[in-house]
C-alpha positions, -999 to +999 in steps of 0.1 A: -575+415-234-605+394-221-614+391-185-603+353-186-569+363-198-570+388-170-578+359-146-550+337-162-525+360-160-531+375-125-540+344-107-527+316-131-562+302-133-593+310-153-624+326-141-643+294-138-620+276-118-616+307-094-654+306-088-655+270-083-626+272-057-643+302-040-673+284-035-656+253-017-635+277+006-660+305+013-673+291+044-638+284+057-623+318+052-655+344+055-652+366+080-675+392+095-676+429+096-671+446+129-681+480+142-646+489+142-637+476+102-650+459+074-638+425+068-616+415+039-637+400+012-634+361+005-629+368-031-598+392-021-587+368+005-586+339-023-571+363-047-544+375-027-533+336-016-536+324-054-514+354-065-486+348-037-490+310-049-485+318-087-457+342-082-438+339-049-441+377-043-435+386-010-461+398+013-447+435+010-450+433-027-487+419-022-492+448+001-490+473-029-515+453-049-542+450-019-535+479+005-536+450+031-506+449+059-483+421+053-489+406+090-525+404+076-515+388+045-494+363+061-525+352+082-549+353+053-526+330+033-521+305+057-555+304+066-567+303+028-541+277+021-557+254+051-592+260+038-579+251+001-565+218+016-593+208+036-618+215+008-598+197-019-586+166+000-621+152-003-624+157-040-614+134-067-591+153-092-581+134-123-551+149-140-544+148-177-510+138-187-492+161-211 
């Protein structure tokens, strides 16, 4: 299995699409480290959100994948979804009919 297959299986998108989306939302979801704790990376924030959207897993289930508390995952998903909406609403996306 290739890395591209891993991305597609886990996040339901390829690595290139993930990186492109990450570039679009980074400035809106990036947090700074503090003296008390290290911030959750933008990569992990986006991955958790996409996994939630792709599978519908509960926040408790996602805790086992990420070791992040369900309450924090809830906050991350909400803010990351808003960042995705904000970033994508200005882009003209063409859909291919199947």
